[in-house]
C-alpha positions as a Python dict, from the first residue, in 0.01 Angstrom:
ca = {
    (1, 'M'): (0, 0, 0),
    (2, 'V'): (-52, -16, 394),
    (3, 'V'): (-369, 145, 513),
    (4, 'S'): (-397, 396, 813),
    (5, 'V'): (-677, 404, 1022),
    (6, 'G'): (-714, 655, 1299),
    (7, 'G'): (-368, 744, 1295),
    (8, 'L'): (-269, 337, 1335),
    (9, 'R'): (-70, 135, 1073),
    (10, 'T'): (-274, -183, 983),
    (11, 'L'): (-143, -481, 788),
    (12, 'P'): (-83, -408, 423),
    (13, 'V'): (-392, -445, 193),
    (14, 'I'): (-352, -691, -122),
    (15, 'P'): (-494, -539, -406),
    (16, 'I'): (-781, -782, -531),
    (17, 'C'): (-620, -854, -888),
    (18, 'T'): (-314, -1003, -699),
    (19, 'A'): (-506, -1239, -454),
    (20, 'P'): (-560, -1528, -707),
    (21, 'L'): (-195, -1527, -807),
    (22, 'I'): (-79, -1533, -421),
    (23, 'L'): (-362, -1811, -368),
    (24, 'S'): (-216, -2015, -626),
    (25, 'F'): (131, -1978, -498),
    (26, 'S'): (13, -2080, -136),
    (27, 'I'): (-185, -2405, -292),
    (28, 'I'): (147, -2504, -492),
    (29, 'E'): (330, -2460, -167),
    (30, 'M'): (132, -2677, 36),
    (31, 'Q'): (109, -2959, -268),
    (32, 'V'): (536, -2921, -249),
    (33, 'I'): (514, -2987, 158),
    (34, 'A'): (286, -3262, 90),
    (35, 'A'): (481, -3453, -133),
    (36, 'T'): (789, -3402, 64),
    (37, 'L'): (619, -3527, 360),
    (38, 'L'): (508, -3851, 157),
    (39, 'E'): (847, -3897, -2),
    (40, 'N'): (1027, -3899, 320),
    (41, 'F'): (783, -4064, 592),
    (42, 'E'): (542, -4358, 580),
    (43, 'F'): (227, -4285, 773),
    (44, 'S'): (7, -4584, 924),
    (45, 'L'): (-260, -4638, 1197),
    (46, 'P'): (-144, -4786, 1517),
    (47, 'P'): (-269, -5140, 1571),
    (48, 'Q'): (-612, -5163, 1665),
    (49, 'T'): (-669, -5257, 2038),
    (50, 'P'): (-988, -5203, 2280),
    (51, 'E'): (-773, -4883, 2437),
    (52, 'T'): (-706, -4754, 2081),
    (53, 'Y'): (-1001, -4841, 1890),
    (54, 'I'): (-1129, -4529, 1662),
    (55, 'T'): (-1492, -4478, 1558),
    (56, 'R'): (-1639, -4191, 1442),
    (57, 'K'): (-1866, -3935, 1670),
    (58, 'P'): (-2102, -3687, 1547),
    (59, 'L'): (-1992, -3368, 1678),
    (60, 'V'): (-2001, -3076, 1492),
    (61, 'L'): (-1825, -3251, 1209),
    (62, 'M'): (-1784, -3663, 1222),
    (63, 'V'): (-1456, -3674, 1393),
    (64, 'P'): (-1239, -3963, 1516),
    (65, 'M'): (-1284, -4068, 1902),
    (66, 'V'): (-1150, -4332, 2103),
    (67, 'E'): (-1339, -4445, 2403),
    (68, 'G'): (-1216, -4286, 2737),
    (69, 'I'): (-1026, -3966, 2558),
    (70, 'Q'): (-1257, -3661, 2597),
    (71, 'Y'): (-1137, -3495, 2277),
    (72, 'P'): (-1106, -3601, 1884),
    (73, 'W'): (-821, -3845, 1840),
    (74, 'M'): (-674, -4055, 1609),
    (75, 'G'): (-331, -4218, 1657),
    (76, 'L'): (-83, -4182, 1385),
    (77, 'K'): (242, -4387, 1353),
    (78, 'V'): (491, -4218, 1186),
    (79, 'R'): (789, -4365, 1022),
    (80, 'C'): (1106, -4234, 840),
    (81, 'V'): (1168, -4406, 500),
    (82, 'D'): (1558, -4486, 455),
}
C-alpha cells in the first residue's frame, strides 16, 4: 500500500501484522552474513605498540581510542582463510 500526502507519493507503508516477519527475516539475513564472514576470514587485533595501544575512553559511549588519533579507532587485521 502506497500513501499519498498532498499529492506526493511516499514510501510504501508496511502493515503492522507483517513487521515481525520482516524483522525476523532481516535478523536471519544478518546471521548468514556474519557466519559467512567468520567462515572465510580471520579477524585479529594488530600488535600492540605505543603508536597503536588501544584504550577505552568515555565519550557518549565507551569507545576504543588510540593516543594521537582524534576519533574512535580500533585497528583490525583481516586475513583470508584458505
